C-alpha positions in Angstrom: -22.5 10.6 2.5 -19.4 8.5 3.4 -16.2 11.1 4.2 -12.7 9.3 3.8 -9.0 10.6 4.0 -7.5 8.4 1.4 -3.5 8.5 2.6 -0.7 9.4 -0.1 0.9 5.9 -0.3 -3.2 5.1 -1.8 -3.9 7.8 -3.4 -0.7 7.4 -5.2 -1.1 3.3 -6.2 -4.4 4.1 -7.4 -3.1 6.6 -10.0 -0.2 3.9 -10.5 -2.7 1.3 -11.6 -4.9 3.6 -13.7 -4.8 1.1 -16.3 -5.7 -1.8 -13.7 -9.1 -0.7 -12.3 -9.7 -3.7 -10.4 -6.8 -3.7 -8.6 -7.4 -2.7 -5.1 -6.1 1.1 -5.4 -7.6 1.6 -8.7 -11.5 0.3 -7.1 -10.7 2.8 -4.4 -10.1 5.5 -7.1 -12.9 4.6 -9.1 -15.2 4.7 -6.2 -14.9 8.1 -5.8 -15.1 9.0 -9.3 -18.4 7.4 -9.5 -19.6 9.7 -6.2 -19.9 6.7 -3.5 -17.4 8.5 -0.8 -16.2 12.8 -0.5 -12.8 12.7 -0.6 -11.6 14.7 2.2 -8.4 16.8 0.6 -5.7 19.6 2.2 -3.1 21.0 1.3 -0.4 18.9 3.2 -1.7 16.1 1.5 -2.0 16.8 -1.9 1.8 18.4 -1.2 2.9 15.0 -0.4 1.2 13.1 -3.1 3.1 16.0 -5.8 6.1 14.9 -3.7 5.6 11.5 -3.8 5.0 11.2 -7.4 8.6 12.8 -8.8 10.1 9.7 -6.4 11.8 7.7 -9.4 9.6 4.9 -9.2 6.7 6.7 -9.9 8.0 8.7 -12.2 9.0 6.0 -14.1 5.8 4.1 -14.2 3.3 7.7 -14.2 4.0 10.1 -16.7 4.2 13.6 -15.1 1.2 14.7 -17.2 -0.8 12.0 -15.9 -0.1 12.7 -12.5 0.0 16.6 -13.1 -3.7 15.7 -14.0 -4.2 14.3 -11.1 -3.2 16.1 -8.7 -5.8 18.8 -10.0 -8.9 16.7 -10.1 -8.1 15.8 -6.4 -7.4 19.8 -6.0 -10.3 20.1 -7.9 -13.1 17.7 -6.9 -11.9 17.0 -3.6 -13.7 18.4 -0.1 -11.2 20.8 1.3 -10.3 21.1 4.7 -7.4 23.6 6.6 -5.0 21.8 8.9 -5.2 24.7 11.8 -2.6 24.1 14.6 -1.9 22.6 16.6 -1.1 19.7 15.0 -1.6 16.4 17.1 1.7 14.0 18.0 0.2 11.5 17.6 1.9 9.5 14.3 5.6 8.5 14.7 6.2 11.1 11.5 4.4 14.8 11.5 3.3 13.7 7.9 1.4 12.0 9.0 -0.1 14.0 11.9 -1.2 16.4 9.4 -3.1 13.9 7.5 -4.7 12.7 10.6 -5.3 16.4 11.8 -6.9 16.8 7.9 -9.6 13.5 9.4 -10.2 15.3 12.4 -10.8 18.4 10.6 -13.1 17.0 7.8 -15.0 15.2 10.2 -14.0 12.0 8.1 -15.4 8.8 8.8 -12.3 6.8 7.7 -9.1 7.2 7.2 -7.8 4.4 4.5 -3.9 3.7 4.0 -1.4 1.0 3.5 0.9 2.4 6.5 1.6 0.2 9.1 2.8 2.9 11.9 -0.5 4.7 10.8 -2.9 1.3 11.2 -1.5 0.7 14.6 -3.5 3.5 16.0 -6.3 2.5 15.3 -8.6 5.6 14.8 -8.7 9.1 16.3 -10.8 11.7 17.2 -13.8 9.3 15.6 -12.1 8.5 12.2 -11.5 4.8 11.6 -8.0 3.9 10.8 -8.7 1.1 8.2 -6.6 -1.0 5.0 -7.4 -0.7 1.4 -9.3 -4.6 1.7 -11.1 -3.3 4.9 -12.7 0.2 2.5 -13.2 -1.6 -0.4 -15.1 -4.9 2.0 -17.1 -1.1 3.5 -17.7 -0.3 -0.3 -19.2 -3.8 -1.3 -20.8 -4.2 1.8 -23.0 -1.0 1.0 -23.5 -2.1 -2.9 -20.7 0.3 -4.3 -18.8 -2.2 -6.5 
């Protein structure tokens, strides 16, 4: 099964669009729920997701109960990996280095992100860093609508 790290910006957008499962982040989220890929999860990613959901924009649009429920779902159903130091210093932000380390530890095929600075990296340790649109194309090509 395809192993995927979904960056926090995509996870948060997917939760924001739960009511719109045909949006691109919504489709990625639905594909995971339907078992079309394995979601690699690490403590740093979950912590960043929780922090992001407390941002005023997200807290205004997503009830706290929903964001907490989704964090619990990611924790319960994601495939957990441990990020072990040393963490690479590849990205422009230390939080992104933790995401890259999770992809490496989880032997992820893809890291799906909307972060242009991460996309510039292109790949890391065998993990292709791709956009939401690119991942949707991969899912569609595999017949995972």
